[in-house]
N, C-alpha and C positions, 0 to 999 in steps of 0.2 A: 559362445552361444551354448548353452546348455539344454538337451533334449531328454525328456524321459517319457518311455512308453509304459503306460501303466494299465491294469485290467480293473475296472470298477465294478462292483456289485451294486448299483444305484438303489436307493430307496425311491420308489415311485411317489411322485408329488412333492417331495421335500428337496427342494433346490438347494437350501442352505446346507444342510447334511452333505448332500451330495457334491457341493463345492468344496465343503471343508474336508470331506475323504480324499478327493482329487487332490487338494493342496497338500495334506498329510502325506499320500503317497509318492507325489514329486518331491517334496523336501526330503523323504527318506531315501529315494531313488538316487538323488542329488549328494546327500550326506554318506551313502554307503558305497558310491561309485556305480559306474557302469559294468555290467556283464556282458561279456562278448563270447559268442560260439562261432568258431571257425570250423570247417569241415570239409574235404574232399568228396563230393558227390558224384556218382557217375549215373548219368542219366540212361536208363536201359530199358526196354519193354520186359515187363514180368508177366509170366503166365499164372492165372490162377485157377483155383479148384472151383471157383464159383461158376454160377449160370451164364451163360453167354446170350445176350438179347438181340434178336434179329429184327426188332421192332423199336418203334418209339418207346421211349423210358417211362412215360407217365402210365398210369394204371387206366384199365377201361372204366369210362365214365358211365354215370346211370343217365337214361334218356333225358332227363330235364337238364342236368349239367351240360350234356353233349349239346343241346338246343342252345343254351346259353353260350357256350363255348362258340360255336358257329356265328350267332348274333353278333358277338362282340367281335369276333373276327372280321365280319363283313363289314361292321360299323367302324373299325379302325382301319381298314382298307379304304373305305370310302373317304373317312376325315383325311388320311394321309394323302391321299390323291387331289383332294379339294384344297388342303392347307400348306403341304409340304413339297410335294413332287412336282417337278416340272410339267409342263404339257407332254404326254407322250412317253415319260421316263419310265412310268409305272405301268407294266403290263401283268 
């Protein structure tokens, strides 16, 4: 089995061109051989000089967006309780 991972910049709306580009990239990857990178990586916590956030990551919303956020949240919870969660499981 041969597997190739390629990154394509698609032409929007041109399926034939996108498929041809994918086939060309896959053929080239198969012909040139696979490249493999191996590294010993140590997972450690790194202190940064950037700001530390004490709150949620999203920026402050304007009043209309905030109202929409809460309406969608309410609707999603209601829908989930009715259609997915068993009775009494979602508090």
